C-alpha positions as CSV (number, residue, x, y, z in Angstrom):
1,X,0.0,0.0,0.0
2,X,1.5,3.4,-1.0
3,X,1.3,6.4,1.3
4,X,1.5,10.1,0.5
5,X,2.0,12.6,3.2
6,X,1.1,16.3,2.5
7,X,1.6,19.3,4.7
8,X,-1.3,21.9,4.6
9,X,-1.0,24.7,7.0
10,X,-0.8,23.3,10.5
11,X,-2.4,19.9,9.6
12,X,-0.5,17.0,8.2
13,X,-2.6,14.7,6.0
14,X,-1.6,11.1,5.4
15,X,-3.3,9.4,2.4
16,X,-3.3,5.7,2.0
17,X,-5.0,3.8,-0.8
18,X,-8.5,4.0,0.7
19,X,-8.0,5.8,3.9
20,X,-7.4,9.5,4.7
21,X,-6.2,10.7,8.1
22,X,-5.9,14.2,9.3
23,X,-3.7,15.1,12.3
24,X,-5.1,18.0,14.3
25,X,-3.2,19.7,17.2
26,X,-5.3,20.5,20.2
27,X,-4.5,22.8,23.2
28,X,-5.1,20.5,26.1
29,X,-3.6,18.8,29.2
30,X,-3.5,15.0,28.9
31,X,-4.4,12.8,31.9
32,X,-4.1,9.1,32.7
33,X,-7.8,8.6,33.4
34,X,-11.2,10.3,33.1
35,X,-11.2,10.6,36.9
36,X,-7.9,12.4,36.9
37,X,-9.1,14.8,34.2
38,X,-12.3,15.6,36.2
39,X,-10.3,16.2,39.4
40,X,-7.9,18.5,37.5
41,X,-10.7,20.8,36.6
42,X,-11.1,22.1,40.2
43,X,-7.5,23.4,40.3
44,X,-6.8,24.4,36.7
45,X,-8.2,27.0,34.3
46,X,-9.6,24.3,32.1
47,X,-13.4,24.0,31.6
48,X,-14.1,20.5,30.3
49,X,-12.8,17.0,30.8
50,X,-13.0,15.1,27.5
51,X,-11.9,11.8,25.9
52,X,-10.9,11.2,22.3
53,X,-10.4,7.5,21.6
54,X,-8.8,6.1,24.7
55,X,-7.1,9.3,25.8
56,X,-8.2,11.8,28.4
57,X,-7.8,15.6,28.3
58,X,-8.8,18.8,29.9
59,X,-9.5,21.8,27.6
60,X,-10.9,25.3,27.7
61,X,-14.4,25.9,26.3
62,X,-13.1,27.7,23.3
63,X,-10.9,24.7,22.4
64,X,-13.9,22.3,22.7
65,X,-15.9,24.6,20.5
66,X,-13.1,24.6,17.9
67,X,-12.9,20.8,17.9
68,X,-16.7,20.5,17.4
69,X,-16.5,22.9,14.4
70,X,-13.8,20.7,12.9
71,X,-16.2,17.7,13.3
72,X,-14.5,16.2,16.3
73,X,-17.1,15.7,19.0
74,X,-15.5,14.1,22.0
75,X,-17.1,12.4,25.0
76,X,-17.3,14.8,28.0
77,X,-16.8,13.7,31.6
78,X,-18.5,15.1,34.7
79,X,-18.6,14.5,38.5
80,X,-22.3,14.1,39.3
81,X,-23.0,13.7,43.0
82,X,-19.7,12.0,43.5
83,X,-20.1,9.7,40.5
84,X,-18.0,9.9,37.3
85,X,-20.4,10.1,34.4
86,X,-19.7,10.4,30.6
87,X,-21.8,12.2,28.1
88,X,-21.2,10.8,24.5
89,X,-20.5,13.4,21.8
90,X,-23.3,14.5,19.6
91,X,-23.6,12.5,16.4
């Protein structure tokens, strides 16, 4: 399978025969777990705990809005009455 890598602005695009991938940089703090991310919110300037794939991040609201405009709608994590709950991204 051949691969072509193209640089366009800040995004690197890798094209394989039938698959296209786009790498997008995000401004976030990565955490080991959803629980760690939610706990981090109380002592940081970040607004949301999110997960993309199997990775957990905290981000500011503006960054979450930017990701959604790009079509990346992550799961958000919340502490609800002492319980860790997830809210799936909108489809």
